[in-house]
C-alpha positions as CSV (number, residue, x, y, z in Angstrom):
1,M,97.9,104.8,80.2
2,E,100.5,102.5,81.2
3,C,102.6,100.4,79.4
4,S,101.3,102.0,76.6
5,N,104.5,100.9,75.0
6,G,103.9,97.3,75.7
7,T,106.0,94.8,78.2
8,T,109.3,94.0,78.5
9,M,109.7,89.7,78.9
10,M,112.2,89.2,81.2
11,K,114.6,86.1,80.3
12,E,117.1,86.2,83.0
13,R,117.2,86.9,86.8
14,I,117.8,90.5,88.0
15,S,120.0,91.1,91.5
16,Y,120.5,94.7,92.6
17,D,122.5,95.3,95.2
18,T,124.0,99.3,94.8
19,N,121.2,101.4,92.5
20,D,118.4,101.6,93.4
21,I,115.7,99.8,90.7
22,I,112.0,100.9,89.2
23,I,111.3,97.5,87.4
24,K,107.9,98.4,84.9
25,C,106.0,96.6,82.7
26,T,108.0,93.3,82.6
27,I,107.0,89.5,82.6
28,F,109.5,87.1,84.4
29,R,108.1,83.9,83.4
30,L,110.1,80.1,84.2
31,L,112.6,81.9,85.9
32,Y,114.8,79.9,88.9
33,S,117.5,80.7,91.0
34,K,119.3,78.8,93.8
35,Y,119.4,81.1,96.2
36,S,117.0,83.5,96.8
37,G,114.7,85.6,94.2
38,G,114.5,83.4,91.9
39,A,113.5,86.3,89.3
40,V,114.6,89.4,90.9
41,Y,116.7,89.8,93.6
42,A,117.6,93.3,95.5
43,C,118.9,94.3,98.7
44,H,120.6,97.5,100.4
45,I,118.1,99.6,98.0
46,R,114.7,101.3,97.5
47,G,112.5,98.9,95.2
48,Q,109.5,99.5,93.0
49,I,108.3,97.3,90.9
50,S,104.7,98.0,88.9
51,Y,102.6,96.5,86.1
52,C,104.5,93.3,86.3
53,Q,103.8,89.7,85.7
54,F,105.4,86.7,87.6
55,L,104.9,83.3,86.2
56,N,106.0,79.7,87.7
57,C,109.4,81.6,88.9
58,S,111.1,79.8,91.8
59,S,113.6,79.9,94.0
60,D,115.2,77.4,96.1
61,S,115.1,79.9,99.1
62,Y,113.9,83.3,100.3
63,G,110.9,84.5,97.5
64,G,109.8,82.7,94.7
65,A,109.7,85.7,92.4
66,I,110.8,88.1,95.1
67,D,113.4,88.8,97.4
68,F,113.7,91.9,98.6
69,N,115.9,93.2,101.7
70,G,116.6,96.6,101.8
71,I,115.1,100.1,102.0
72,S,111.8,100.1,101.4
73,M,109.9,98.4,98.5
74,L,106.4,99.3,96.1
75,I,105.0,96.6,94.4
76,K,101.7,97.8,92.4
77,Y,99.5,96.7,89.9
78,S,101.3,93.5,89.4
79,S,100.7,90.0,89.9
80,G,102.2,86.3,91.2
81,E,101.0,82.8,89.6
82,K,102.5,79.4,90.1
83,C,105.8,80.3,92.0
84,V,107.1,78.0,94.3
85,S,110.1,78.8,97.1
86,G,112.1,76.1,99.3
87,K,112.0,78.7,102.3
88,F,109.6,81.6,102.9
89,G,107.5,83.5,100.6
90,Q,106.3,81.8,97.7
91,F,105.7,85.1,95.8
92,A,107.7,87.5,97.8
93,S,109.8,87.6,101.1
94,I,110.4,91.4,101.9
95,R,112.6,93.0,104.7
96,T,113.0,96.6,105.5
97,I,115.9,97.9,107.6
98,D,114.1,100.0,110.6
99,K,111.3,101.6,110.3
100,N,111.3,102.3,106.8
101,K,107.7,101.4,104.6
102,S,106.9,99.0,102.1
103,S,103.4,98.6,100.1
104,L,101.7,95.9,98.3
105,T,98.9,97.8,96.3
106,N,96.6,96.1,93.4
107,C,98.3,92.6,93.7
108,N,97.3,89.6,92.6
109,I,98.7,86.6,94.3
110,F,97.0,83.5,93.2
111,D,98.3,79.5,92.7
112,C,101.6,79.9,94.7
113,G,103.0,76.7,96.8
114,Q,103.3,73.4,96.9
115,D,102.6,70.4,99.3
116,K,106.3,70.6,100.8
117,N,108.4,70.4,103.6
118,G,110.0,73.5,104.5
119,N,107.8,75.9,102.1
120,Q,105.5,78.5,104.1
121,F,104.0,82.0,104.0
122,T,102.9,83.1,100.2
123,L,103.7,86.4,101.4
124,A,106.3,86.9,104.7
125,H,106.7,90.6,105.2
126,Y,109.9,91.1,108.2
127,G,110.8,94.4,109.9
128,G,110.2,97.9,109.4
129,E,106.6,99.6,108.0
130,V,104.0,98.0,106.2
131,D,102.2,101.6,104.7
132,D,99.2,99.4,102.6
133,F,98.5,96.6,101.5
134,D,95.8,95.5,98.7
135,I,95.6,92.3,97.3
136,N,94.3,89.4,96.5
137,I,95.7,85.8,97.4
138,T,93.9,83.3,96.3
139,N,94.3,79.4,95.8
140,N,97.8,79.2,97.2
141,W,98.9,75.9,99.2
142,V,101.8,76.1,101.4
143,Y,103.3,73.3,103.7
144,G,104.0,75.4,106.5
145,T,102.0,78.4,108.6
146,A,100.8,81.0,107.1
147,S,99.0,80.4,103.3
148,A,98.5,84.0,103.1
149,I,100.4,86.8,105.0
150,M,102.9,86.4,107.8
151,S,104.4,89.1,109.0
152,D,106.9,88.9,111.9
153,Y,108.4,92.3,113.9
154,A,106.5,95.1,111.5
155,A,106.5,98.3,113.0
156,Y,102.6,99.2,112.1
157,S,100.4,98.4,109.4
158,I,97.9,101.7,108.7
159,Y,95.3,99.7,106.0
160,I,95.2,96.3,105.4
161,R,92.7,95.2,103.0
162,V,92.7,91.6,101.6
163,V,90.9,89.1,99.8
164,A,92.0,85.7,100.5
165,I,90.3,82.8,99.2
166,N,90.3,78.6,98.6
167,N,94.1,79.0,100.5
168,T,94.9,75.4,102.2
169,S,97.7,74.9,104.7
170,D,99.1,71.8,106.4
171,D,100.3,73.7,109.2
172,I,98.8,76.3,111.8
173,V,97.3,80.1,110.1
174,T,96.3,81.8,107.4
175,F,97.5,85.1,108.6
176,G,100.1,85.4,111.4
177,F,101.5,88.8,112.4
178,W,104.3,88.6,115.6
179,G,105.9,91.2,117.8
180,G,103.9,94.2,118.3
181,F,102.6,94.2,114.3
182,K,99.6,96.9,114.5
183,A,96.8,96.7,111.4
184,L,93.3,97.7,110.9
185,F,92.2,95.2,108.2
186,R,88.8,97.1,106.5
187,R,86.3,95.3,104.4
188,C,88.7,92.1,103.8
189,I,87.3,88.6,102.7
190,L,88.1,85.6,104.5
191,K,86.3,82.6,102.6
192,G,87.0,78.7,101.9
193,N,90.1,78.5,103.4
194,I,91.6,75.5,104.9
195,Q,93.6,74.4,107.5
196,Y,95.0,70.9,108.5
197,D,96.2,71.9,111.8
198,S,93.7,73.3,113.7
199,R,96.0,74.7,116.8
200,M,96.5,78.1,115.9
201,G,93.5,80.1,114.1
202,I,92.8,81.2,111.1
203,V,93.5,84.0,112.2
204,S,97.1,84.5,114.7
205,L,98.9,87.3,117.2
206,I,101.4,87.0,119.1
207,D,103.9,88.6,120.5
208,N,101.6,92.3,121.5
209,T,100.8,92.5,118.6
210,Y,97.0,94.6,117.5
211,C,94.7,94.2,114.9
212,L,91.3,95.6,114.1
213,F,88.9,93.7,111.4
214,E,86.1,96.2,110.8
215,K,83.5,95.2,108.2
216,C,85.0,91.8,107.3
217,L,83.4,89.1,106.2
218,F,84.9,85.2,107.0
219,S,83.0,82.2,105.5
220,G,83.5,78.5,105.5
221,N,86.7,78.6,106.1
222,S,88.0,75.2,107.6
223,N,89.1,76.9,111.2
224,P,86.8,78.4,113.0
225,L,89.1,80.6,115.3
226,F,90.9,83.3,116.6
227,A,94.1,83.2,118.3
228,A,95.6,86.4,120.5
229,Y,99.0,85.0,122.4
230,E,101.3,86.6,124.7
231,G,99.3,90.0,125.1
232,S,98.7,90.5,121.9
233,I,94.4,91.8,120.6
234,I,91.7,90.7,117.9
235,I,89.1,92.8,118.2
236,G,86.0,92.5,114.9
237,K,83.3,95.8,114.6
238,G,81.1,94.8,112.3
239,C,82.1,91.9,110.5
240,Q,80.0,88.6,108.8
241,I,80.3,85.7,109.8
242,D,78.9,82.4,109.0
243,V,79.0,80.0,112.1
244,V,78.9,80.9,115.9
245,S,81.8,78.7,116.8
246,Y,84.6,81.5,115.4
247,T,86.0,82.4,118.5
248,F,88.3,84.6,120.1
249,R,90.9,83.4,122.7
250,K,94.5,82.2,123.5
251,P,96.4,78.8,121.9
252,E,96.8,76.5,123.9
253,F,100.3,75.4,123.5
254,P,103.8,77.1,123.7
255,V,104.3,78.8,120.6
């Protein structure tokens, strides 16, 4: 059984830049950094985080709980609650090198972010490949883009299972994917998400990005729009959509 010896309470932020890290069965609570990564900051390495909790962690820069800029990152069976960053990634900001892979499996992210200028992306991913996303993102609030996920220039994502419920964005999108990202969303739930600025859509793709939504549920979202821009393609297959006004189209303004 995992964590059979109990969990460890971490009382200070940890930073790694030389050796690969494995963090397991640890609770990070009320940790803060004026830099990036309120609880964990790691760069130039490989990282694994499992069976961890991040509670009320914050930073003034990237990644309220986790900021990773390295070779590959695996996060599994972990959760983030009430985490806030001053810039991107209210729970986590993950940047991987070249085509190395990241994955988040069996993770829960909820009550993160706040209505504050500059505050964007509950989960931000840049570069590399996304091997697997299997996450529940609920009740998060960001001032800017992407109340759920933003992924920028990820080479390929093979499989995404997301439950996104009651997330709120003051700006333009719930899910945003940029720069050639390719993904299969299967059996996802997007329900009750709110966007006060409806220019882009609940899902927005930019710059030759491709997403297939298969057997997904879209219900009670404030913005009935899927937006594809600059050669991007969105395909829905066997999805349940609660209103006929959901449309697939290009945005009417330059991004």
